[in-house]
C-alpha positions, 0 to 999 in steps of 0.5 A, spaced: 500 500 500 502 507 498 504 511 504 497 512 508 497 519 508 499 521 501 493 516 499 488 519 503 490 526 501 489 523 494 482 520 495 479 526 498 482 530 492 478 525 487 472 524 491 466 529 492 466 527 498 470 521 501 466 517 505 469 513 511 465 509 515 467 508 523 470 501 525 473 499 531 476 492 530 479 488 525 473 484 523 469 491 522 475 494 518 475 487 514 467 488 513 467 495 511 473 494 506 470 488 503 464 492 502 468 497 497 470 503 501 476 506 500 478 509 506 476 508 514 475 512 520 477 509 527 472 511 532 475 512 539 468 512 541 466 505 538 473 502 540 471 504 547 465 501 547 468 495 544 472 495 550 465 495 555 467 503 556 463 509 555 466 515 550 469 519 556 477 518 554 478 512 558 482 508 553 489 509 554 493 512 548 497 505 548 491 501 548 488 505 542 495 504 538 495 497 539 487 497 536 489 501 531 495 496 528 489 491 528 485 495 524 490 497 519 492 490 518 485 488 516 483 494 513 489 495 507 486 502 506 487 508 509 485 509 516 484 516 519 484 515 527 480 519 533 486 521 537 481 524 542 484 530 546 491 528 544 491 524 550 494 529 555 499 535 554 503 537 548 508 532 550 503 527 550 500 529 543 508 528 541 508 521 543 500 519 541 502 522 534 508 518 533 505 511 536 499 512 531 503 513 525 507 507 527 501 503 527 500 505 520 494 510 520 494 515 515 492 521 520 489 523 526 484 528 529 485 532 535 479 535 539 479 542 543 475 539 549 478 539 556 478 533 561 474 529 562 472 529 554 466 526 552 462 524 545 461 530 541 454 530 541 453 529 548 452 535 553 456 537 558 463 538 554 468 543 556 474 546 552 481 547 553 484 554 552 485 556 544 492 557 545 493 550 549 489 547 543 494 551 538 500 548 541 497 541 541 496 542 533 503 545 533 506 539 537 503 534 532 505 537 526 512 537 529 512 530 531 510 527 525 515 523 521 512 523 514 510 530 512 503 527 509 501 524 515 495 528 516 493 532 522 486 534 523 483 539 528 477 538 531 473 544 535 467 542 539 466 549 541 459 550 538 455 547 543 459 551 549 461 557 546 457 558 540 458 558 532 462 564 532 467 562 537 468 555 533 470 559 527 475 563 531 478 557 534 478 553 527 482 559 524 487 559 530 488 551 529 489 552 521 494 557 523 498 552 527 498 548 522 492 543 521 491 540 515 484 539 516 479 542 520 473 539 523 467 543 526 464 538 531 456 538 531 453 543 527 446 544 529 443 547 523 443 546 515 445 554 515 451 552 520 453 546 515 453 551 509 456 557 513 462 552 515 465 552 508 464 559 506 468 561 512 474 556 513 479 554 508 479 547 506 480 541 506 474 540 511 471 534 514 464 533 518 461 527 522 454 525 519 450 520 523 443 519 525 440 521 531 446 526 533 445 534 533 447 535 526 441 535 521 442 529 516 445 532 509 445 528 503 452 526 501 451 530 494 450 536 498 456 536 502 460 535 497 457 541 493 458 545 499 466 543 499 466 538 505 472 533 503 471 527 508 465 525 511 465 520 517 460 516 519 463 513 526 458 509 530 453 506 525 456 499 524 457 498 532 450 501 533 447 495 528 452 490 531 449 492 538 442 491 536 443 485 533 447 482 539 441 484 544 436 481 539 440 474 539 442 474 547 434 475 548 432 470 544 437 465 547 435 467 554 428 466 552 428 460 548 435 456 549 437 458 542 437 463 536 432 460 532 427 466 533 432 471 530 435 466 525 435 472 520 440 476 524 445 471 523 450 470 518 451 463 515 457 460 517 460 460 510 459 468 510 462 468 517 468 465 515 468 469 508 468 475 512 475 474 515 478 471 508 479 464 511 479 460 504 485 465 502 489 463 509 487 456 507 490 456 500 496 460 503 497 454 508 496 449 502 501 452 497 507 453 503 506 446 506 503 449 513 
């Protein structure tokens, strides 16, 4: 695979916009890649929930880096990773960027929340000072070893300080060296339209059902100038609901016959991880 950051830049330039579904482990990455996507998003919230934890910044940097390496290996396509707040100060950002880059991702986004951080579509967020966040972006840019490794700056300011403050913050983060700007949780169609008018590209946006941001067609987002659309938790939300139905059926009936339609056939289960390819490889190489 070509250098991940350079590949992701090219894909964003060629698409209008590039769509990256959120994945959280090797299986979800493999399924999304086999569905035909060109890039993936490693969702910090989804990875936390896959560990039985809420999206409150509880997963450590080293735990995240280990999971990202598994995702990258299964993906074989560029992966943009959620780095939360950079996992601490500018010093922590330096180590985070180097660890995530070593894991093979194409880039990261770092947000301007304080501690404890929370999902961008939840109430009760607090923000770091603009200068502190700008320093983190500068640290991330200096820490990367590959100039094409992408640094995205995310602002959660709309819900805390208002839209104008979010624009001012993003402008400061761009000046600090951010490659991509990410305004989290715009609340109206007018805000979605105004962001590309006010900020230089490339821009990314978080789009999923049930959040604070109005659902907007991909074609419209592309026309407005968004280069990347992430859909962080839909795969995991589908998995959670399916698992709930299955465990309820097993609890009630002793088996899953009542929800058989939710179960992948055994051949599909094994095909999802390309078992035949592994077995063929073993046969060709004596083991």
